[in-house]
C-alpha positions as CSV (number, residue, x, y, z in Angstrom):
1,M,118.2,-46.9,5.3
2,S,115.1,-48.3,3.8
3,R,113.8,-51.8,4.6
4,K,114.3,-52.9,1.0
5,S,118.0,-51.8,1.1
6,T,118.5,-53.7,4.4
7,E,117.0,-56.9,2.8
8,I,119.3,-56.6,-0.2
9,I,122.4,-56.2,2.0
10,R,121.2,-59.2,4.1
11,I,120.9,-61.4,0.9
12,L,124.3,-60.3,-0.4
13,S,125.9,-61.1,3.0
14,L,124.3,-64.6,2.9
15,L,125.6,-65.2,-0.6
16,L,129.1,-64.0,0.4
17,C,129.0,-66.4,3.3
18,L,128.0,-69.3,1.1
19,L,130.8,-68.4,-1.3
20,C,133.3,-68.4,1.5
21,M,132.1,-71.8,2.7
22,A,132.3,-73.2,-0.8
23,T,135.8,-71.8,-1.3
24,A,136.8,-73.3,2.0
25,A,135.4,-76.7,1.0
26,L,137.6,-76.8,-2.0
27,A,140.8,-76.6,0.1
28,A,141.6,-80.3,0.2
29,V,145.4,-79.9,0.1
30,P,146.8,-81.5,3.3
31,I,148.5,-79.1,5.8
32,A,151.0,-80.6,8.3
33,V,150.7,-78.9,11.7
34,F,154.0,-78.9,13.5
35,P,154.2,-78.6,17.3
36,L,154.2,-75.0,18.5
37,Q,157.3,-73.6,20.1
38,D,156.6,-71.9,23.4
39,L,159.1,-69.2,24.3
40,S,157.3,-68.4,27.5
41,E,158.6,-71.6,29.1
42,G,162.0,-71.9,27.4
43,R,163.9,-71.7,24.1
44,N,162.9,-75.1,22.7
45,D,159.8,-75.9,24.8
46,V,156.8,-77.3,23.0
47,N,153.1,-76.4,23.7
48,L,151.3,-79.5,22.5
49,S,148.0,-78.6,24.1
50,L,147.8,-75.4,22.1
51,T,149.0,-77.2,19.0
52,R,146.0,-79.7,19.4
53,V,143.7,-76.7,19.9
54,L,145.0,-75.1,16.7
55,E,144.7,-78.4,14.8
56,S,141.1,-78.9,15.9
57,Y,140.2,-75.3,15.1
58,L,141.5,-75.6,11.5
59,E,139.8,-79.0,11.0
60,Q,136.5,-77.6,12.1
61,N,136.9,-74.9,9.5
62,D,137.2,-77.2,6.5
63,N,141.0,-77.6,6.3
64,N,142.6,-81.0,5.5
65,I,145.0,-81.4,8.4
66,I,147.8,-83.9,9.0
67,G,147.7,-84.2,12.8
68,V,150.5,-83.4,15.2
69,D,150.9,-87.1,16.2
70,T,151.8,-88.1,12.7
71,V,154.1,-85.1,12.4
72,I,156.0,-86.0,15.6
73,T,156.6,-89.5,14.1
74,F,158.0,-87.8,11.0
75,M,160.2,-85.6,13.1
76,A,161.6,-88.6,15.0
77,N,162.2,-90.6,11.7
78,N,164.1,-87.6,10.3
79,R,165.8,-86.6,13.5
80,I,164.3,-83.1,13.7
81,R,164.9,-81.9,17.2
82,T,163.9,-78.2,17.0
83,V,160.5,-76.6,16.7
84,G,159.4,-73.2,15.3
85,Q,161.5,-73.6,12.2
86,L,162.1,-76.1,9.4
87,E,165.0,-76.4,6.9
88,S,164.2,-76.5,3.2
89,F,165.3,-80.1,2.7
90,N,163.0,-81.2,5.5
91,A,160.1,-79.3,3.9
92,F,160.7,-81.3,0.8
93,R,160.7,-84.5,2.9
94,V,157.3,-83.4,4.3
95,R,156.1,-83.3,0.7
96,D,157.5,-86.7,-0.2
97,E,156.7,-88.6,3.0
98,L,153.6,-87.1,4.3
99,R,152.3,-85.9,0.9
100,A,151.4,-82.5,2.5
101,G,151.2,-79.3,0.4
102,F,151.9,-77.0,3.3
103,V,153.6,-76.9,6.7
104,L,152.2,-74.8,9.5
105,L,154.8,-73.6,12.0
106,G,154.2,-71.4,15.0
107,T,155.7,-69.9,18.1
108,V,154.0,-68.7,21.3
109,I,155.9,-65.5,21.9
110,Q,154.2,-64.5,25.2
111,R,151.8,-66.1,27.6
112,K,151.3,-64.8,31.1
113,E,148.5,-64.5,33.6
114,R,149.6,-61.6,35.8
115,P,149.2,-58.7,36.3
116,D,147.0,-58.8,33.2
117,P,146.6,-62.0,31.2
118,T,148.5,-61.6,27.9
119,F,148.8,-63.9,24.9
120,A,151.0,-63.4,21.7
121,L,151.4,-65.9,18.8
122,Y,153.3,-66.0,15.5
123,L,152.4,-68.5,12.7
124,S,153.9,-69.1,9.2
125,L,152.6,-71.3,6.4
126,I,155.3,-72.9,4.2
127,R,154.6,-74.4,0.7
128,T,156.4,-77.7,0.5
129,N,156.9,-77.6,-3.3
130,D,159.5,-74.8,-3.0
131,A,159.9,-74.4,0.8
132,R,158.7,-70.8,0.5
133,T,156.7,-69.0,3.2
134,I,153.5,-67.9,1.6
135,W,151.7,-66.4,4.6
136,S,152.4,-65.4,8.1
137,Y,150.4,-64.0,11.0
138,S,151.6,-62.2,14.2
139,G,149.1,-61.2,16.8
140,S,148.8,-60.4,20.5
141,V,145.9,-59.7,22.9
142,S,145.5,-58.9,26.6
143,T,142.7,-58.4,29.0
144,A,143.6,-54.7,29.2
145,E,142.6,-54.3,25.6
146,E,139.4,-56.3,26.0
147,R,137.9,-54.5,29.0
148,N,134.4,-53.3,28.6
149,M,131.7,-51.6,30.7
150,L,130.8,-53.4,33.9
151,G,133.3,-56.2,33.0
152,V,130.7,-58.3,31.2
153,N,132.3,-61.2,29.2
154,E,135.8,-60.0,29.8
155,P,138.5,-62.6,29.2
156,L,140.1,-63.4,32.5
157,S,142.8,-65.9,31.4
158,S,145.2,-66.6,28.6
159,D,143.0,-69.6,27.6
160,K,140.2,-67.1,26.8
161,L,142.6,-64.8,25.0
162,Q,143.9,-67.6,22.7
163,S,140.4,-68.1,21.3
164,L,140.1,-64.5,20.4
165,L,143.5,-64.6,18.7
166,L,142.6,-67.8,16.7
167,D,139.4,-66.1,15.5
168,E,141.5,-63.1,14.3
169,M,144.0,-65.4,12.7
170,F,141.4,-67.3,10.8
171,E,139.9,-64.1,9.3
172,R,143.2,-63.7,7.5
173,W,143.6,-67.3,6.6
174,P,145.0,-67.6,2.9
175,W,142.3,-69.6,1.3
176,Q,143.2,-68.4,-2.2
177,R,146.9,-69.3,-1.9
178,I,146.0,-72.8,-0.5
179,N,143.5,-73.5,-3.3
180,E,146.2,-72.7,-5.9
181,V,148.1,-75.8,-4.9
182,Q,146.8,-79.1,-6.2
183,E,146.7,-82.0,-3.9
184,L,149.8,-84.1,-4.3
185,E,149.7,-87.6,-5.8
186,A,150.6,-90.3,-3.4
187,V,152.8,-92.0,-5.9
188,N,154.7,-90.6,-8.9
189,I,154.0,-93.5,-11.3
190,D,156.2,-94.1,-14.3
191,S,154.5,-97.1,-15.9
192,I,151.8,-99.6,-15.3
193,R,151.4,-103.1,-16.9
194,L,148.2,-104.9,-16.1
195,E,147.7,-108.1,-18.1
196,P,145.8,-109.7,-19.5
197,K,143.1,-107.1,-19.9
198,N,140.5,-109.8,-20.6
199,V,140.4,-113.1,-18.7
200,R,138.2,-116.0,-18.0
201,P,137.3,-116.9,-14.4
202,G,140.1,-118.5,-12.5
203,E,142.9,-117.2,-14.8
204,E,145.9,-115.5,-13.4
205,I,146.4,-111.7,-13.5
206,N,149.8,-110.0,-13.3
207,C,150.4,-106.3,-12.4
208,H,153.7,-104.5,-12.6
209,V,154.1,-100.9,-11.4
210,K,157.2,-98.7,-11.8
211,I,157.6,-95.4,-9.9
212,R,160.0,-92.6,-10.6
213,E,161.3,-92.0,-7.1
214,S,161.6,-94.4,-4.3
215,W,161.3,-93.8,-0.6
216,G,164.1,-93.9,1.9
217,A,164.6,-97.2,3.7
218,H,163.5,-95.8,7.1
219,W,160.1,-94.8,5.9
220,A,159.3,-97.0,2.9
221,P,155.7,-98.2,2.9
222,R,154.3,-101.6,2.7
223,V,152.8,-102.1,-0.7
224,F,149.8,-104.2,-1.8
225,F,147.4,-104.6,-4.7
226,K,143.7,-104.2,-3.9
227,V,141.1,-105.9,-6.0
228,D,137.5,-106.5,-5.1
229,E,138.2,-105.7,-1.4
230,Q,140.9,-108.4,-1.4
231,I,144.5,-107.4,-0.6
232,Y,147.4,-109.1,-2.4
233,P,151.0,-108.4,-1.3
234,A,153.4,-106.9,-3.8
235,T,157.0,-107.9,-4.4
236,V,159.3,-104.9,-4.2
237,S,162.5,-104.7,-6.2
238,D,165.8,-104.0,-4.5
239,D,165.8,-100.3,-5.7
240,G,162.3,-99.8,-4.3
241,K,160.9,-98.6,-7.6
242,N,159.2,-101.7,-9.0
243,F,156.2,-103.5,-7.5
244,E,154.8,-106.7,-8.9
245,G,151.9,-109.0,-7.8
246,T,149.7,-111.8,-9.1
247,W,146.2,-113.0,-8.2
248,V,143.5,-115.2,-9.6
249,A,140.4,-113.7,-11.4
250,G,137.0,-114.2,-9.8
251,E,134.3,-116.6,-10.9
252,Q,131.7,-114.1,-12.1
253,S,131.7,-111.7,-15.1
254,S,132.7,-108.2,-13.9
255,R,135.2,-105.3,-14.4
256,P,137.0,-105.0,-11.1
257,P,139.2,-101.9,-10.6
258,V,142.8,-102.5,-9.4
259,Y,144.4,-100.2,-6.8
260,L,147.9,-99.8,-5.5
261,L,147.7,-99.6,-1.7
262,L,150.6,-98.0,0.3
263,E,150.6,-98.3,4.0
264,W,152.9,-96.2,6.3
265,A,152.5,-97.9,9.7
266,Q,154.7,-95.3,11.4
267,Y,152.4,-92.5,10.2
268,N,149.2,-94.5,10.6
269,R,148.4,-93.5,7.0
270,T,147.4,-95.3,3.8
271,E,147.2,-94.1,0.2
272,T,145.4,-95.8,-2.7
273,V,146.2,-95.2,-6.4
274,L,143.8,-96.4,-9.1
275,L,145.9,-98.4,-11.7
276,G,143.2,-99.5,-14.0
277,S,140.8,-102.4,-14.5
278,Y,140.4,-105.7,-16.3
279,V,137.4,-107.7,-17.6
280,I,136.4,-111.1,-16.3
281,D,134.3,-112.8,-19.0
282,D,132.8,-116.2,-18.6
283,L,130.5,-116.1,-21.6
284,P,131.5,-117.2,-25.1
285,P,130.4,-115.2,-28.1
286,F,126.8,-115.8,-29.2
287,L,126.9,-116.4,-33.0
288,E,124.5,-117.1,-35.8
289,L,125.3,-118.0,-39.4
290,D,123.2,-117.2,-42.5
291,L,123.7,-118.6,-46.0
292,R,122.2,-116.4,-48.6
293,G,121.9,-116.5,-52.4
294,G,120.2,-119.8,-52.9
295,V,116.9,-121.6,-52.3
296,V,115.7,-124.0,-49.6
297,Y,115.0,-127.4,-50.9
298,E,113.9,-130.3,-48.6
299,G,115.0,-128.2,-45.6
300,K,118.5,-127.6,-47.0
301,P,119.9,-124.5,-48.7
302,V,120.8,-125.1,-52.4
303,F,123.2,-123.0,-54.5
304,N,124.6,-123.2,-58.0
305,R,126.7,-120.0,-58.5
306,Q,127.9,-118.5,-55.2
307,V,126.9,-118.4,-51.6
308,A,127.0,-115.4,-49.2
309,I,128.2,-116.5,-45.8
310,V,126.9,-114.0,-43.2
311,P,128.1,-114.4,-39.6
312,K,126.2,-112.5,-36.9
313,M,126.9,-111.8,-33.2
314,I,123.7,-111.8,-31.2
315,V,125.4,-109.9,-28.4
316,R,127.8,-107.3,-29.8
317,Q,131.3,-107.6,-28.5
318,T,134.9,-107.3,-29.6
319,L,136.5,-110.5,-30.9
320,A,140.2,-111.3,-30.7
321,R,140.2,-113.5,-33.9
322,W,138.0,-115.6,-36.1
323,R,138.2,-118.4,-38.6
324,L,136.0,-119.6,-41.5
325,H,136.5,-123.0,-43.0
326,I,134.6,-125.0,-45.6
327,N,134.4,-128.8,-45.7
328,F,133.0,-131.2,-48.3
329,I,130.9,-133.9,-46.8
330,L,131.9,-137.2,-48.3
331,H,128.9,-139.1,-47.1
332,E,126.1,-138.5,-44.7
333,G,127.3,-138.6,-41.1
334,G,130.8,-139.5,-42.2
335,D,134.1,-138.0,-43.1
336,T,134.7,-134.6,-44.6
337,A,137.3,-133.3,-46.9
338,F,138.9,-129.9,-46.3
339,V,138.2,-127.3,-49.0
340,G,139.6,-124.0,-47.7
341,E,139.7,-121.5,-44.9
342,M,140.1,-117.8,-44.1
343,K,141.3,-116.2,-40.8
344,G,141.3,-112.7,-39.4
345,Q,141.8,-110.5,-36.3
346,G,139.1,-108.5,-34.6
347,N,135.5,-108.7,-35.6
348,F,134.0,-110.4,-38.7
349,P,133.6,-108.6,-42.0
350,G,130.0,-108.1,-43.1
351,S,130.0,-111.3,-45.2
352,F,132.0,-113.8,-47.2
353,I,131.4,-114.7,-50.8
354,W,132.3,-118.2,-51.9
355,K,132.1,-119.0,-55.6
356,G,132.8,-122.7,-55.4
357,N,136.6,-122.4,-56.1
358,K,138.6,-125.6,-55.4
359,F,135.4,-127.4,-54.7
360,Y,134.9,-131.2,-55.1
361,G,131.9,-131.0,-57.4
362,D,128.2,-131.1,-56.7
363,G,127.4,-132.3,-53.2
364,T,126.9,-131.1,-49.6
365,Y,129.3,-128.6,-48.1
366,E,129.7,-127.5,-44.5
367,F,130.4,-123.9,-43.7
368,V,131.9,-123.4,-40.2
369,I,132.5,-120.1,-38.3
370,E,134.8,-120.1,-35.2
371,A,135.4,-117.1,-33.0
372,W,137.5,-116.3,-29.9
373,D,136.8,-113.3,-27.8
374,R,139.5,-111.3,-26.0
375,A,139.2,-113.4,-22.9
376,G,139.8,-116.6,-25.0
377,N,136.2,-117.9,-24.8
378,F,135.5,-120.0,-27.9
379,A,132.3,-120.3,-30.0
380,R,131.5,-122.4,-33.1
381,V,128.5,-122.4,-35.5
382,S,128.0,-124.3,-38.7
383,K,125.5,-124.8,-41.5
384,V,125.4,-127.2,-44.5
385,A,124.3,-126.4,-48.0
386,E,123.9,-128.3,-51.3
387,F,126.0,-127.1,-54.2
388,I,124.6,-128.1,-57.6
389,K,126.2,-127.0,-60.8
390,E,124.4,-129.5,-63.2
391,L,121.6,-128.1,-65.4
392,P,118.0,-129.1,-65.0
393,T,116.9,-132.1,-67.0
394,V,113.8,-134.2,-67.7
395,A,112.8,-137.8,-68.2
396,L,110.6,-138.4,-71.3
397,A,108.5,-141.4,-72.3
398,L,106.4,-141.8,-75.5
399,A,103.2,-143.9,-75.8
400,K,100.5,-144.4,-78.4
401,S,96.9,-143.8,-77.5
402,E,94.4,-144.5,-80.2
403,D,95.0,-141.9,-82.9
404,E,97.5,-139.7,-81.0
405,M,100.8,-139.9,-79.3
406,V,101.2,-139.1,-75.6
407,M,104.4,-137.8,-74.2
408,D,105.0,-138.3,-70.5
409,V,107.3,-135.5,-69.2
410,D,108.9,-135.8,-65.7
411,Y,111.4,-133.5,-64.0
412,A,114.7,-135.2,-63.1
413,G,116.6,-132.4,-61.4
414,K,117.4,-131.8,-57.7
415,V,116.6,-128.1,-57.6
416,P,112.9,-127.2,-57.5
417,L,111.5,-126.3,-61.0
418,R,110.3,-122.8,-61.7
419,Y,109.1,-123.0,-65.3
420,W,108.9,-125.4,-68.3
421,R,107.7,-125.2,-71.9
422,L,107.3,-128.0,-74.5
423,E,106.9,-127.5,-78.2
424,M,106.6,-130.1,-81.0
425,W,107.0,-129.3,-84.7
426,S,106.8,-131.2,-88.0
427,K,109.6,-130.9,-90.5
428,E,107.6,-128.4,-92.6
429,G,107.3,-126.2,-89.5
430,R,103.7,-127.0,-88.5
431,L,103.2,-126.8,-84.8
432,L,102.0,-130.1,-83.5
433,T,101.6,-129.2,-79.8
434,K,102.6,-126.7,-77.2
435,A,102.4,-126.7,-73.4
436,E,103.9,-124.9,-70.4
437,G,103.7,-124.7,-66.7
438,S,105.6,-124.7,-63.4
439,E,104.9,-128.3,-62.2
440,L,105.9,-131.7,-63.5
441,P,105.1,-134.5,-64.3
442,V,102.6,-133.9,-67.0
443,K,101.2,-135.8,-70.0
444,V,101.1,-134.0,-73.4
445,G,99.2,-135.5,-76.3
446,F,99.7,-134.7,-80.0
447,T,98.6,-136.0,-83.4
448,P,101.7,-137.0,-85.4
449,P,102.0,-135.9,-89.1
450,D,101.5,-138.2,-92.0
451,A,104.1,-141.0,-92.1
452,G,106.8,-140.8,-94.6
453,P,110.5,-140.3,-95.0
454,N,110.0,-136.5,-95.0
455,Q,107.7,-136.4,-92.0
456,E,110.3,-136.1,-89.2
457,I,109.3,-134.6,-85.9
458,S,111.3,-132.1,-83.9
459,G,110.8,-130.3,-80.6
460,F,112.2,-129.1,-77.4
461,V,111.6,-128.8,-73.7
462,F,112.8,-125.6,-72.0
463,L,113.5,-125.7,-68.3
464,Q,114.4,-123.2,-65.6
465,D,114.9,-124.2,-62.0
466,A,114.6,-122.1,-58.8
467,L,118.3,-121.2,-59.0
468,G,117.9,-119.6,-62.4
469,K,119.7,-122.4,-64.3
470,Q,118.2,-122.9,-67.8
471,A,118.4,-125.9,-70.2
472,K,116.9,-126.5,-73.6
473,I,116.5,-130.2,-74.4
474,K,115.8,-131.6,-77.9
475,V,113.0,-134.1,-77.7
476,E,114.3,-136.1,-80.7
477,D,117.6,-136.7,-78.9
478,F,115.8,-138.3,-76.0
479,L,113.1,-140.1,-78.1
480,P,114.7,-141.3,-81.3
481,E,111.8,-143.6,-82.0
482,L,109.8,-140.5,-83.0
483,N,111.4,-140.4,-86.4
484,K,112.0,-144.2,-86.9
485,V,111.4,-145.4,-90.5
486,P,109.8,-148.9,-90.8
487,D,111.7,-151.7,-92.5
488,K,110.2,-152.5,-96.0
489,K,110.6,-156.3,-95.6
490,E,108.8,-156.1,-92.3
491,A,106.0,-154.1,-93.9
492,E,105.6,-156.6,-96.8
493,A,105.6,-159.6,-94.5
494,T,102.8,-158.3,-92.4
495,G,101.0,-156.8,-95.4
496,V,100.4,-153.7,-93.3
497,S,101.8,-150.4,-94.3
498,E,103.0,-148.2,-91.5
499,S,102.8,-145.2,-93.8
500,W,100.0,-142.7,-93.7
501,V,98.1,-142.6,-97.1
502,D,96.4,-139.5,-98.2
503,E,93.1,-140.7,-99.6
504,F,92.2,-137.4,-101.1
């Protein structure tokens, strides 16, 4: 055989060995090793020393073993007085009480030292789910069979022979059949109630567990709940199927898992079952509130049509419920009048639109968002805004300066002004003056038309504020003296005519 072929065979052998080791590591199903019957001493004698050797041998080769000491306790509890065999109902009890997937039974058929040391052993592996024997082994060995040239390393006692026999047995060990059986659950749980799921520090937690099948009174375990390495005793119902316990949540935010802990003192064995977890939350929701759709005037939002109320969570989390309510502020720093509210479950919608329905009129309104998370932590945020429905207006004043008239225009609205325009016309349609801009007050001068009964003046001021509200104000309505006709008697008395005379 070539060197290359030899190397390939060596690599394949190594891979096969690793595969066998990986397969063996998967065998996590517990196997209960029962005491070996020894017929060489008597019909019902027990060979505990060899049983412990067999137990240690299997453990060292990656089997999950329930030791013989635990099995002897089980036999005593269930009054099993014979070895080498096991009734079906006791195999089922091994499954239920010891949670073992298999039972290993065995008998030492022959063991002698003279004239030639001889050792014979029979083993059987029983599956506890159906009490069927899935594998058996029968082997014997003697020094007569193991003699070699010059007697080098010959087994000279039955103790040496048993090691040879165990090696042969393990070569036939049924790994595949063992791996087909899933590890049994410690508890067959029917229902779990863990509440509340979200709590604040120091609040009480309650857990109730119901199982489908209870244990017999002689081997029922002690039952506890385990949380954060703390043990809390469980109250057990009379039928042994219901466990209930309470404890107080910790002081820091966390998500502690909850376990059901079962302790069989007689078997020196404990089992834990993960039940679930709950959330300890000591932080309220972090909220912000935006008011959109208006303008900011003197540090306060101002609206005239509708306001978009936009709640935000700085740290995203699930809410249990929320509430939006609107109040009318009757006077600064004083009482408020309730306007309306809206409530809901879960998280906020994207925004709320309020159009001023059922409002008290122009004034200051308070918008309040309240939220409760699933642990009951409360948060509140509010903002105020001015609601103004009235149209923009101006204050006008008229003065005479030499040969012209001067109109003083001042803005009298609460909302910032965006644009204004002033136009003055004679009755015949002649434009007397025109001005526009974005800021007030302003003074606008114009030359009045010739006096006379037909020389009336008209005009308007157009306004648009920052909210988009528009108003068109007739100047003559505000300043009626523009078209005032002088009294004739007054003119004759003074000898002065107030009328303009065309000298051409």
